[in-house]
Backbone as JSON, one array per atom type, in Angstrom:
{
  "sequence": "MFFLRRSLWLLPRTQLCSVSRQRVHKLASLQKATALSPKKVKSLLYPFKELEAYLDRSIDRTPFQHFHPSLEDMIRAEKLFCSSPSHKIDYYTSAERLDHVPALTQPEVCFIGRSNVGKSSLIKGLFSLTPEVEVRVSKTPGHTKKMNFFKVGKAFTIVDMPGYGHRAPSDFVDMVEPYLYSRKNLVRTFLLVDGSVGLQKADLIALEMCEETRCPYVLVVTKIDKCGHGALLTNLMKLHDLVKTETTSCFPQPFLVSSLHFWGIYLLRCFITHVTGSISLKDTSH",
  "N": [[86.19, -10.96, 55.57], [84.91, -13.37, 55.0], [84.39, -13.14, 52.2], [87.01, -13.17, 51.41], [88.11, -15.7, 52.09], [86.45, -17.3, 50.37], [87.63, -16.58, 47.88], [90.21, -17.55, 48.09], [89.66, -20.22, 48.55], [87.94, -21.45, 47.0], [87.48, -23.25, 43.99], [87.24, -24.94, 40.81], [85.59, -28.22, 40.55], [86.68, -31.57, 40.78], [87.22, -34.98, 39.52], [86.37, -37.89, 41.05], [88.47, -40.4, 42.47], [88.55, -43.59, 43.69], [89.84, -45.85, 46.41], [88.98, -48.9, 46.97], [89.51, -50.75, 48.94], [91.85, -50.94, 51.63], [95.35, -51.7, 51.87], [97.43, -53.27, 54.16], [99.62, -51.52, 55.76], [103.07, -52.11, 56.06], [104.22, -51.22, 58.46], [102.13, -50.77, 60.02], [101.6, -51.82, 62.66], [102.92, -51.22, 65.77], [104.39, -53.44, 66.81], [105.84, -54.69, 64.68], [107.33, -52.37, 63.91], [108.96, -51.94, 66.09], [110.87, -53.95, 65.69], [112.82, -53.01, 64.27], [115.95, -51.03, 63.75], [117.3, -49.32, 66.57], [117.58, -46.34, 65.76], [116.02, -46.26, 63.44], [113.52, -46.83, 64.71], [113.18, -44.5, 66.45], [112.89, -42.52, 64.75], [110.56, -43.13, 63.4], [108.72, -43.25, 65.9], [109.2, -40.65, 67.2], [109.48, -38.16, 65.26], [110.54, -35.62, 65.39], [113.05, -36.1, 66.78], [114.78, -36.74, 64.87], [115.43, -34.43, 63.53], [116.57, -32.86, 65.47], [119.45, -32.93, 65.84], [120.16, -31.19, 63.89], [119.56, -28.62, 64.93], [120.13, -25.39, 66.16], [122.03, -25.03, 69.21], [120.97, -23.03, 70.77], [118.2, -22.94, 70.45], [115.13, -23.47, 72.05], [114.0, -26.71, 72.77], [111.64, -27.52, 73.93], [108.87, -26.76, 73.06], [108.49, -28.51, 71.06], [108.31, -30.97, 72.22], [106.13, -31.36, 74.02], [104.09, -33.25, 74.14], [104.88, -36.18, 74.93], [104.51, -39.36, 74.75], [105.0, -42.66, 76.25], [106.41, -45.77, 74.99], [104.73, -47.67, 75.77], [102.33, -46.27, 76.21], [101.68, -45.64, 73.65], [101.04, -48.05, 72.5], [98.99, -48.94, 73.83], [97.11, -47.02, 72.74], [97.08, -47.72, 70.22], [95.64, -50.17, 70.22], [92.94, -49.21, 70.12], [92.69, -48.58, 67.61], [92.26, -50.96, 66.34], [89.98, -52.98, 64.95], [87.08, -54.74, 66.3], [84.61, -57.24, 67.21], [83.31, -56.08, 69.44], [84.15, -53.55, 69.18], [83.67, -51.76, 66.91], [85.11, -50.33, 64.0], [84.52, -48.13, 61.47], [83.54, -46.52, 58.31], [81.14, -44.12, 58.71], [78.94, -41.95, 57.84], [78.18, -39.52, 55.43], [78.21, -35.78, 55.0], [76.85, -33.0, 53.6], [76.01, -30.42, 54.48], [75.54, -28.58, 57.58], [72.95, -29.3, 58.77], [72.7, -32.02, 57.92], [74.57, -33.41, 59.19], [75.42, -36.08, 61.5], [73.86, -36.8, 64.51], [75.81, -37.42, 67.02], [77.17, -38.21, 70.07], [79.73, -38.85, 71.02], [83.15, -38.06, 71.67], [84.66, -35.99, 69.17], [86.88, -35.58, 66.51], [88.41, -33.63, 63.98], [89.82, -33.41, 60.58], [91.43, -31.03, 58.63], [92.56, -29.34, 55.58], [94.59, -27.91, 53.21], [94.0, -28.61, 49.76], [95.46, -31.52, 48.39], [97.28, -31.68, 50.48], [97.65, -34.08, 51.65], [95.75, -35.24, 53.43], [93.56, -37.21, 53.35], [95.31, -39.34, 52.85], [96.66, -39.6, 55.17], [94.66, -40.04, 57.08], [93.91, -42.61, 56.16], [96.46, -43.97, 56.91], [96.12, -43.97, 59.6], [94.08, -45.48, 60.0], [95.09, -47.9, 59.19], [95.36, -50.49, 60.44], [92.98, -51.41, 60.28], [91.93, -52.72, 57.68], [89.44, -52.93, 56.25], [88.11, -50.6, 56.62], [87.09, -48.18, 54.45], [88.7, -45.63, 53.0], [88.81, -43.05, 50.89], [91.06, -42.23, 48.48], [92.88, -39.94, 46.28], [94.89, -39.32, 43.49], [94.54, -36.97, 42.21], [94.18, -33.4, 43.38], [91.88, -32.3, 45.79], [89.66, -34.06, 46.07], [87.78, -34.72, 48.17], [84.59, -34.03, 48.86], [82.67, -33.89, 50.66], [81.69, -33.82, 54.23], [83.16, -36.52, 55.94], [82.42, -39.02, 58.07], [83.94, -41.1, 60.31], [83.45, -43.65, 62.69], [84.86, -44.84, 65.56], [84.46, -47.26, 67.19], [82.79, -46.9, 70.29], [84.27, -44.89, 70.97], [85.37, -42.57, 69.87], [84.92, -40.16, 67.05], [86.26, -39.76, 63.78], [86.54, -37.1, 61.66], [86.84, -36.44, 58.22], [87.56, -33.73, 56.51], [86.49, -31.39, 53.79], [88.97, -30.48, 51.51], [90.56, -27.27, 51.23], [91.43, -24.46, 48.92], [92.89, -25.27, 45.94], [90.56, -26.73, 43.7], [88.56, -26.85, 45.49], [85.32, -27.73, 47.0], [82.57, -25.9, 45.89], [80.98, -24.99, 47.91], [82.23, -24.81, 50.16], [82.89, -22.93, 52.32], [80.42, -22.52, 53.49], [79.78, -25.2, 54.27], [81.78, -25.84, 56.05], [82.54, -23.94, 58.14], [80.09, -23.46, 59.57], [80.03, -26.02, 61.07], [82.52, -26.0, 62.35], [81.95, -23.92, 64.2], [79.85, -24.82, 65.75], [79.66, -27.46, 66.5], [79.24, -29.39, 69.14], [80.62, -31.6, 70.3], [83.02, -31.6, 69.29], [86.25, -32.03, 69.95], [88.79, -31.35, 69.08], [90.53, -29.85, 66.6], [92.54, -30.77, 63.59], [94.76, -29.28, 61.9], [96.19, -29.29, 58.74], [99.35, -28.93, 57.29], [101.65, -28.64, 54.84], [104.71, -29.79, 54.9], [106.87, -29.67, 53.24], [106.59, -27.47, 51.6], [105.71, -25.27, 53.38], [103.83, -22.96, 55.28], [101.16, -21.6, 53.41], [99.08, -18.81, 51.87], [96.37, -19.68, 51.89], [96.39, -21.42, 54.11], [97.1, -19.78, 56.24], [94.77, -18.34, 56.54], [93.02, -20.33, 57.14], [93.86, -20.99, 59.54], [93.4, -18.58, 60.95], [90.68, -18.82, 60.88], [90.21, -21.12, 62.53], [91.33, -20.06, 65.15], [89.21, -18.03, 65.34], [86.98, -19.64, 65.99], [87.68, -20.61, 68.54], [87.96, -23.03, 69.51], [89.89, -25.74, 70.45], [92.88, -26.43, 68.63], [95.48, -28.21, 66.57], [98.3, -28.16, 64.89], [99.48, -30.17, 62.02], [102.08, -31.37, 60.48], [102.59, -32.33, 57.26], [103.94, -34.74, 54.8], [106.82, -34.78, 55.46], [108.83, -36.36, 54.3], [109.45, -35.32, 51.97], [111.25, -33.37, 51.53], [114.44, -31.87, 52.3], [116.4, -31.93, 55.43], [117.03, -29.32, 55.93], [115.29, -27.33, 54.62], [112.91, -28.4, 55.74], [113.18, -27.72, 58.37], [113.47, -24.99, 58.33], [110.92, -24.37, 57.58], [109.47, -25.25, 59.37], [110.18, -23.97, 61.75], [109.39, -21.24, 61.06], [106.73, -21.8, 61.41], [106.48, -22.51, 64.11], [107.09, -19.92, 65.18], [105.08, -18.57, 64.44], [102.73, -19.66, 65.54], [103.54, -19.29, 68.31], [103.47, -16.32, 68.37], [101.05, -15.51, 67.18], [98.77, -16.95, 67.88], [96.26, -18.46, 70.12], [94.64, -20.54, 70.81], [95.91, -22.76, 69.74], [97.65, -25.82, 70.02], [100.88, -25.99, 71.29], [102.83, -27.6, 70.17], [103.78, -28.89, 67.08], [102.67, -31.63, 64.98], [104.67, -33.94, 63.24], [104.61, -35.87, 60.41], [104.66, -38.47, 58.02], [102.98, -40.15, 55.67], [103.73, -41.85, 53.92], [106.11, -43.34, 54.79], [105.33, -43.7, 57.27], [106.15, -42.26, 59.49], [105.67, -40.63, 62.51], [103.03, -41.43, 62.96], [102.06, -43.29, 64.84], [102.48, -41.65, 67.16], [100.59, -39.69, 66.7], [98.21, -41.12, 66.71], [98.21, -41.68, 69.39], [98.01, -39.34, 70.45], [95.34, -38.48, 69.69], [93.65, -40.53, 70.86], [94.19, -39.75, 73.53], [93.32, -36.83, 73.59], [90.71, -37.18, 73.13], [89.73, -38.59, 75.43], [90.03, -41.16, 75.64], [92.15, -42.82, 76.46], [94.24, -42.41, 79.32], [97.1, -40.52, 80.05], [100.4, -40.28, 81.82], [102.1, -37.64, 83.14], [102.11, -35.94, 80.75], [101.5, -33.21, 78.7], [98.37, -31.69, 77.3]],
  "CA": [[86.88, -12.18, 55.63], [84.09, -14.43, 54.41], [84.73, -13.22, 50.77], [88.48, -13.41, 51.12], [88.2, -17.13, 52.28], [85.96, -17.93, 49.17], [88.54, -16.36, 46.63], [91.26, -18.5, 48.15], [89.48, -21.75, 48.74], [87.0, -22.1, 45.93], [87.96, -23.49, 42.52], [86.57, -25.86, 40.07], [85.71, -29.36, 41.09], [87.5, -32.65, 40.21], [86.8, -36.42, 39.52], [86.88, -38.87, 42.23], [89.1, -41.68, 42.23], [88.54, -44.21, 45.23], [90.47, -46.97, 46.61], [87.91, -49.51, 47.66], [90.22, -51.44, 49.92], [93.29, -50.6, 51.81], [96.44, -52.66, 51.97], [97.87, -53.0, 55.42], [101.0, -51.0, 55.74], [104.21, -53.14, 56.7], [104.66, -50.71, 59.69], [100.96, -50.47, 60.67], [101.47, -52.14, 63.91], [104.21, -51.07, 66.65], [105.22, -54.84, 66.95], [106.58, -54.71, 63.48], [108.05, -51.17, 63.93], [110.0, -52.06, 67.18], [111.81, -54.88, 65.41], [113.85, -52.13, 63.37], [116.97, -50.57, 64.47], [116.97, -48.03, 67.31], [117.65, -45.19, 65.14], [114.71, -46.13, 62.77], [112.37, -46.76, 65.67], [113.23, -43.31, 67.07], [112.48, -41.77, 63.74], [109.04, -43.57, 63.5], [107.89, -42.9, 66.97], [109.12, -39.48, 67.48], [110.1, -37.73, 64.15], [111.47, -34.45, 65.44], [114.33, -36.4, 67.21], [115.66, -36.69, 63.64], [115.77, -33.05, 63.34], [117.22, -32.06, 66.7], [120.83, -32.66, 65.56], [120.55, -29.9, 62.9], [118.95, -27.36, 65.45], [121.23, -24.67, 67.05], [121.79, -25.32, 70.63], [120.29, -21.9, 71.46], [116.73, -23.05, 70.23], [114.32, -24.2, 72.82], [113.28, -27.96, 72.32], [110.33, -27.86, 74.85], [107.59, -26.76, 72.33], [108.3, -29.67, 70.08], [108.2, -32.11, 72.85], [105.0, -31.23, 74.97], [103.3, -34.48, 74.12], [105.85, -37.27, 74.5], [104.21, -40.6, 75.45], [105.94, -43.61, 76.36], [106.01, -46.8, 73.94], [103.62, -48.53, 76.36], [101.01, -45.35, 76.01], [101.38, -45.85, 72.16], [100.53, -49.58, 72.37], [97.59, -48.77, 74.41], [96.48, -46.22, 71.81], [97.07, -48.58, 68.83], [94.69, -51.06, 70.36], [91.81, -48.55, 69.88], [92.6, -48.48, 66.13], [92.07, -52.19, 65.84], [88.41, -53.25, 64.98], [86.88, -56.05, 66.87], [83.13, -57.31, 67.31], [82.82, -55.05, 70.51], [84.76, -52.23, 68.96], [83.83, -51.76, 65.35], [85.6, -49.19, 63.21], [83.95, -48.01, 60.04], [82.84, -45.15, 57.81], [79.54, -44.04, 59.33], [78.18, -41.29, 56.95], [78.71, -38.23, 54.83], [77.34, -34.79, 55.17], [77.25, -31.67, 52.89], [75.61, -29.29, 55.39], [75.32, -28.82, 58.97], [71.88, -30.03, 59.09], [73.11, -33.31, 57.57], [75.58, -34.05, 60.07], [74.8, -37.1, 62.41], [73.6, -36.34, 65.78], [76.67, -38.11, 67.62], [77.53, -37.46, 71.34], [81.04, -39.42, 71.48], [84.08, -37.08, 71.25], [85.04, -36.11, 67.76], [88.02, -34.76, 65.94], [88.29, -33.46, 62.46], [91.28, -33.11, 59.88], [91.28, -29.99, 57.61], [93.89, -28.9, 55.12], [94.59, -27.54, 51.93], [93.91, -29.7, 48.79], [96.71, -32.21, 48.22], [98.32, -31.78, 51.66], [97.84, -35.46, 52.16], [94.79, -35.35, 54.55], [93.0, -38.55, 53.32], [96.26, -40.42, 53.08], [96.99, -39.49, 56.68], [93.57, -40.75, 57.79], [94.16, -43.9, 55.7], [97.46, -44.32, 57.63], [95.77, -43.89, 60.98], [93.11, -46.72, 60.04], [95.84, -49.05, 58.42], [95.14, -51.69, 61.25], [91.68, -51.91, 59.95], [91.96, -52.42, 56.18], [88.12, -52.89, 55.77], [87.67, -49.2, 56.51], [87.17, -47.5, 53.19], [89.11, -44.1, 52.82], [88.81, -42.7, 49.64], [92.24, -41.47, 48.39], [92.87, -39.66, 44.8], [95.99, -38.72, 43.0], [94.15, -35.4, 41.89], [93.9, -32.82, 44.53], [90.49, -31.75, 46.06], [88.77, -35.17, 45.76], [87.05, -34.81, 49.14], [83.67, -33.03, 48.61], [81.83, -33.91, 51.77], [82.38, -34.17, 55.52], [83.27, -37.87, 55.87], [82.55, -39.39, 59.35], [84.25, -42.42, 60.66], [83.26, -44.23, 64.0], [85.95, -45.77, 66.21], [83.76, -47.82, 68.26], [82.08, -45.96, 70.97], [85.15, -44.11, 71.78], [85.35, -41.42, 69.32], [84.66, -40.03, 65.5], [87.13, -38.83, 63.03], [86.06, -36.4, 60.33], [87.45, -36.14, 57.1], [86.65, -32.4, 55.92], [86.88, -31.15, 52.35], [90.08, -29.53, 51.22], [90.29, -25.92, 50.66], [92.34, -24.1, 47.88], [92.59, -25.91, 44.68], [89.43, -27.61, 43.41], [87.66, -27.21, 46.66], [83.92, -27.65, 46.55], [82.11, -24.51, 45.83], [80.0, -24.47, 49.22], [83.17, -25.22, 51.34], [82.87, -22.13, 53.52], [79.08, -22.78, 54.05], [79.82, -26.45, 54.93], [82.84, -26.24, 57.16], [82.49, -22.94, 59.12], [79.01, -23.61, 60.89], [80.47, -27.25, 61.75], [83.59, -25.85, 63.58], [81.62, -23.18, 65.14], [78.6, -25.21, 66.51], [79.68, -28.76, 66.83], [79.63, -29.29, 70.58], [81.33, -32.62, 70.76], [84.22, -31.4, 68.69], [87.37, -31.56, 71.0], [90.16, -30.89, 68.55], [90.8, -29.75, 64.99], [93.7, -30.99, 63.12], [94.95, -28.4, 60.55], [97.48, -30.04, 58.23], [100.18, -28.04, 56.57], [102.53, -29.29, 53.76], [106.06, -29.55, 55.52], [107.77, -29.4, 52.12], [106.4, -26.09, 51.07], [105.47, -24.47, 54.4], [102.58, -22.28, 55.38], [100.56, -20.92, 52.23], [98.18, -17.93, 52.24], [95.15, -20.15, 52.34], [96.81, -22.03, 55.43], [96.99, -18.69, 57.23], [93.29, -17.93, 56.69], [92.35, -21.44, 57.81], [94.37, -20.85, 60.93], [92.75, -17.53, 61.5], [89.35, -19.29, 61.3], [90.49, -21.85, 63.82], [91.37, -19.02, 66.14], [87.89, -17.4, 65.61], [86.18, -20.56, 66.54], [88.19, -20.92, 69.81], [87.95, -24.41, 69.64], [91.39, -26.17, 70.5], [93.35, -27.17, 67.41], [96.72, -28.57, 66.61], [99.08, -28.32, 63.53], [99.96, -31.56, 61.56], [103.02, -31.16, 59.33], [102.77, -33.58, 56.58], [105.02, -34.8, 53.79], [108.12, -34.38, 55.96], [109.87, -36.99, 53.55], [109.46, -34.62, 50.66], [112.26, -32.37, 51.42], [115.7, -32.08, 52.97], [116.15, -31.43, 56.9], [117.02, -27.82, 55.99], [114.11, -26.8, 54.22], [112.02, -28.72, 56.66], [113.51, -26.94, 59.58], [113.08, -23.42, 57.98], [109.31, -24.13, 57.42], [109.04, -25.68, 60.95], [110.66, -22.65, 62.76], [108.41, -20.27, 60.75], [105.37, -22.22, 61.92], [106.76, -22.08, 65.45], [107.06, -18.52, 65.63], [103.69, -17.93, 64.2], [101.94, -20.26, 66.8], [103.94, -18.74, 69.63], [103.12, -15.06, 68.4], [99.74, -15.18, 66.7], [97.62, -18.02, 68.23], [95.89, -18.74, 71.41], [93.91, -21.75, 70.96], [96.76, -23.87, 69.0], [98.65, -26.59, 70.85], [102.43, -25.51, 70.88], [103.64, -28.63, 69.54], [103.25, -29.3, 65.72], [103.1, -33.01, 64.73], [105.38, -34.18, 62.16], [104.11, -36.97, 59.87], [104.79, -38.92, 56.59], [101.92, -41.2, 55.46], [104.61, -42.86, 53.12], [107.21, -43.89, 55.66], [104.72, -43.87, 58.53], [106.64, -41.49, 60.68], [104.78, -39.89, 63.48], [101.58, -42.12, 62.88], [101.91, -43.82, 66.31], [102.19, -40.64, 68.13], [99.42, -38.93, 66.43], [97.02, -41.91, 67.22], [98.07, -41.72, 70.72], [97.39, -37.86, 70.83], [94.13, -38.5, 69.3], [93.11, -41.22, 71.95], [94.4, -38.82, 74.72], [92.35, -35.72, 73.67], [89.38, -37.7, 73.23], [89.62, -39.16, 76.82], [89.93, -42.64, 75.52], [93.22, -43.34, 77.47], [94.87, -41.42, 80.2], [98.67, -40.76, 80.18], [100.99, -39.72, 83.06], [103.11, -36.65, 82.96], [102.1, -35.4, 79.4], [100.55, -32.02, 78.45], [97.34, -31.68, 76.21]],
  "C": [[86.26, -13.39, 55.05], [84.32, -14.5, 52.88], [86.09, -13.49, 50.43], [88.67, -15.0, 51.05], [87.64, -17.7, 50.87], [86.91, -17.77, 47.98], [89.86, -17.18, 46.75], [91.05, -19.98, 48.1], [88.76, -22.23, 47.61], [87.52, -22.05, 44.64], [87.26, -24.69, 42.03], [86.52, -27.29, 40.61], [86.58, -30.55, 40.24], [86.8, -34.08, 40.31], [87.24, -37.2, 40.6], [87.53, -40.14, 41.87], [89.13, -42.47, 43.56], [89.33, -45.58, 44.94], [89.54, -47.98, 47.4], [88.39, -50.38, 48.88], [91.61, -51.04, 50.45], [94.19, -51.76, 52.07], [97.12, -52.38, 53.22], [99.42, -52.66, 55.27], [101.94, -51.86, 56.48], [104.47, -52.56, 58.05], [103.41, -50.4, 60.45], [100.92, -50.55, 62.18], [102.98, -51.91, 64.5], [104.98, -52.37, 66.63], [106.15, -54.9, 66.04], [107.74, -53.55, 63.61], [109.26, -51.23, 64.98], [111.15, -53.15, 66.88], [112.92, -54.29, 64.48], [114.93, -51.8, 64.3], [116.58, -49.45, 65.42], [116.75, -46.88, 66.71], [116.28, -45.0, 64.31], [113.51, -46.16, 63.68], [112.08, -45.27, 66.15], [112.39, -42.31, 65.88], [110.89, -42.03, 63.56], [108.16, -43.01, 64.51], [107.9, -41.42, 67.29], [110.13, -38.6, 66.41], [110.99, -36.33, 64.36], [112.76, -34.86, 66.13], [115.34, -36.42, 66.08], [116.13, -35.52, 63.35], [116.7, -32.27, 64.28], [118.82, -31.84, 66.41], [121.22, -31.61, 64.59], [119.99, -28.52, 63.53], [120.15, -26.88, 66.21], [120.95, -25.05, 68.58], [121.01, -24.35, 71.56], [118.72, -22.04, 71.43], [116.23, -23.97, 71.36], [113.65, -25.46, 72.3], [112.0, -28.21, 72.74], [109.26, -27.59, 73.79], [107.35, -27.81, 71.37], [108.15, -30.97, 70.77], [107.08, -32.04, 74.07], [104.51, -32.69, 75.17], [104.43, -35.48, 73.84], [105.48, -38.5, 75.19], [105.14, -41.53, 75.47], [105.4, -44.68, 75.35], [104.75, -47.47, 74.45], [102.31, -47.74, 76.06], [100.68, -45.76, 74.53], [100.64, -47.21, 71.62], [99.16, -49.47, 72.77], [96.59, -48.05, 73.39], [96.16, -47.1, 70.51], [95.75, -49.45, 68.95], [93.23, -50.5, 70.0], [91.68, -48.43, 68.31], [92.5, -49.81, 65.49], [90.65, -52.47, 66.01], [88.24, -54.53, 65.65], [85.34, -56.1, 66.87], [82.7, -56.54, 68.2], [83.41, -53.79, 70.22], [84.97, -51.98, 67.51], [84.31, -50.13, 65.05], [85.21, -49.07, 61.75], [83.55, -46.82, 59.6], [81.35, -45.35, 58.3], [78.65, -43.49, 58.19], [78.82, -40.1, 56.38], [77.79, -37.14, 54.93], [77.85, -33.58, 54.28], [76.94, -30.54, 53.46], [75.46, -29.78, 56.85], [74.24, -29.71, 59.4], [71.7, -31.64, 58.61], [73.98, -34.06, 58.37], [74.91, -35.05, 61.13], [74.89, -36.46, 63.67], [74.62, -37.45, 66.8], [76.98, -37.46, 68.95], [78.99, -37.89, 71.74], [81.88, -38.14, 70.98], [84.54, -37.1, 69.77], [86.04, -35.08, 67.46], [87.96, -34.54, 64.41], [89.52, -32.94, 61.9], [90.69, -32.1, 58.78], [92.54, -29.62, 57.13], [93.67, -28.39, 53.6], [94.28, -28.75, 50.89], [95.37, -30.19, 48.61], [97.66, -32.1, 49.45], [98.25, -33.26, 52.27], [96.73, -35.96, 53.39], [94.08, -36.99, 54.46], [94.07, -39.76, 53.51], [96.61, -40.48, 54.52], [95.88, -40.43, 57.43], [93.56, -42.38, 57.54], [95.33, -44.66, 56.63], [96.9, -44.61, 59.21], [94.88, -45.18, 61.15], [93.8, -47.81, 59.27], [95.57, -50.28, 59.21], [93.83, -52.14, 60.94], [91.35, -51.7, 58.43], [90.44, -52.57, 55.6], [87.51, -51.52, 55.77], [87.98, -48.53, 55.16], [87.47, -45.9, 53.33], [89.37, -43.8, 51.53], [90.18, -41.75, 49.44], [92.48, -41.08, 46.68], [94.23, -39.06, 44.61], [95.55, -37.24, 42.45], [93.66, -34.7, 43.03], [92.17, -32.46, 44.64], [89.47, -32.76, 45.81], [87.6, -35.2, 46.81], [85.96, -33.63, 49.17], [82.65, -32.84, 49.86], [82.66, -34.12, 53.14], [82.1, -35.72, 55.73], [83.47, -38.33, 57.44], [82.92, -40.99, 59.56], [84.3, -42.67, 62.27], [84.27, -45.11, 64.44], [85.33, -46.24, 67.36], [82.91, -46.82, 68.92], [83.03, -44.92, 71.67], [85.32, -42.73, 71.27], [85.08, -41.42, 67.86], [85.66, -39.3, 65.04], [86.44, -38.31, 61.87], [86.91, -36.04, 59.57], [86.94, -34.93, 56.25], [87.26, -32.15, 54.56], [88.0, -30.3, 52.56], [89.76, -28.29, 50.81], [91.45, -25.46, 49.74], [91.89, -24.69, 46.55], [91.57, -26.9, 44.47], [88.65, -27.87, 44.69], [86.23, -27.08, 46.27], [83.35, -26.18, 46.78], [81.37, -24.08, 47.01], [80.92, -24.91, 50.38], [82.92, -24.38, 52.56], [81.39, -22.45, 54.16], [79.03, -24.18, 54.76], [80.72, -26.53, 56.24], [82.69, -25.28, 58.37], [81.52, -23.3, 60.23], [79.38, -24.87, 61.69], [81.53, -26.72, 63.0], [82.96, -24.94, 64.53], [80.54, -23.82, 66.26], [78.67, -26.64, 66.83], [80.22, -29.02, 68.3], [80.57, -30.31, 71.13], [82.65, -32.46, 70.07], [85.38, -31.03, 69.74], [88.63, -31.22, 70.43], [90.04, -30.99, 67.15], [92.19, -29.96, 64.67], [93.91, -30.31, 61.91], [96.3, -28.95, 60.0], [98.07, -28.84, 57.34], [101.3, -28.92, 55.97], [104.09, -28.94, 54.42], [107.06, -29.2, 54.21], [107.69, -27.99, 51.46], [106.09, -24.97, 52.15], [104.14, -23.76, 54.43], [102.37, -21.41, 54.0], [99.66, -19.82, 52.79], [96.78, -18.51, 52.55], [95.29, -20.81, 53.73], [96.53, -20.83, 56.4], [95.54, -18.4, 57.57], [92.68, -19.1, 57.1], [92.71, -21.44, 59.21], [93.64, -19.78, 61.61], [91.21, -17.98, 61.86], [89.3, -20.1, 62.46], [90.57, -21.08, 65.05], [90.01, -18.38, 66.37], [86.94, -18.28, 66.32], [86.49, -20.9, 68.03], [88.06, -22.32, 70.29], [89.54, -24.94, 69.63], [91.88, -26.97, 69.1], [94.87, -27.38, 67.43], [97.14, -28.69, 65.08], [99.69, -29.71, 63.17], [100.87, -31.17, 60.39], [103.14, -32.33, 58.66], [103.98, -33.55, 55.49], [106.47, -34.44, 54.25], [109.3, -35.19, 55.15], [110.09, -36.46, 52.29], [110.5, -33.72, 50.39], [113.38, -32.62, 52.26], [115.5, -31.48, 54.4], [116.31, -29.77, 56.87], [115.94, -27.12, 55.67], [112.91, -27.04, 55.24], [112.01, -27.85, 58.08], [113.16, -25.5, 59.53], [111.41, -23.41, 58.11], [108.81, -24.39, 59.02], [109.16, -24.49, 61.79], [109.82, -21.41, 62.51], [107.03, -20.5, 61.37], [105.47, -22.2, 63.29], [106.48, -20.85, 65.98], [105.72, -18.02, 65.41], [102.77, -18.65, 65.28], [102.31, -19.51, 68.12], [103.56, -17.21, 69.65], [101.64, -14.59, 68.22], [98.65, -16.03, 67.23], [97.33, -18.07, 69.79], [95.13, -20.09, 71.75], [94.6, -22.99, 70.32], [97.62, -24.45, 70.23], [100.03, -26.3, 70.45], [103.21, -26.52, 70.01], [102.99, -29.08, 68.23], [103.58, -30.88, 65.58], [103.52, -33.35, 63.47], [105.01, -35.74, 61.55], [104.44, -37.4, 58.48], [104.0, -40.21, 56.48], [102.82, -42.23, 54.68], [105.35, -43.75, 53.99], [106.45, -44.29, 57.1], [105.35, -43.21, 59.88], [105.75, -40.74, 61.24], [103.24, -40.47, 63.47], [101.12, -42.61, 64.3], [101.67, -42.63, 67.27], [101.04, -39.79, 67.85], [98.12, -39.66, 66.85], [97.08, -41.89, 68.64], [97.52, -40.31, 71.27], [95.99, -37.71, 70.62], [93.22, -39.39, 70.48], [93.1, -40.37, 73.26], [93.36, -37.79, 74.66], [90.98, -36.04, 73.64], [88.81, -38.4, 74.39], [89.47, -40.58, 76.64], [91.05, -43.46, 76.33], [93.71, -42.15, 78.13], [96.37, -41.6, 80.25], [99.11, -40.01, 81.5], [101.92, -38.81, 82.42], [103.16, -36.04, 81.48], [101.07, -34.24, 79.36], [99.69, -32.29, 77.34], [96.66, -30.44, 75.93]]
}
């Protein structure tokens, strides 16, 4: 397994292109989003609702709606992504090896995915209410070469992991696997899959690695704006079948997101604050 992962994940390095300051997305705040038409608001808050009309009636919708917080819950979660003097949000440090990882005790979540899956863009979207947080984004796949730690006050930490596949760092496996196996305050791993192309061979190996660690993880389907409803649903149902039959540690609901249009960002923020224990929700599974 170790050598197979290397063969799929490790390819030459690339040059880094950084964005020093984020621009605030016009829909970064729920206040602006809720001013849109009801149909657009529903797509922003619950992207799966947009696809329901295209699903056969015989298909069970429950696995796609386990986590369904209210608008009020999302507003509470959003507040934790707003920096203040008493709740500072900022880049903390980077690490190339496990012995360089900071000794933090607050709950931690990490984002991992194939190069060019939109990982850094998604994290940038999550932090869009705090434009002073520097999240490096490149047009060239594979620019993230280290584990980048972002502290969200004293509530939790978000870790941007290097991408696997095309142009992954040469020591990817040595860097990531020990972290996933031994990080005691890691409460959830977010495994990103490109919704426009579906699961790739490297994604399947990454999923197997997450299963081996036995740490809870969740699938995030990115770039849902890059393909039609038919292709997206086909890829989504294949993903659903795999989770149902081949996994034991994966949350049954995939989260659908578009960093470009901000679809699903509010829901994902809410899920992060929930699984880290930062807020409590009523009548919702985790």
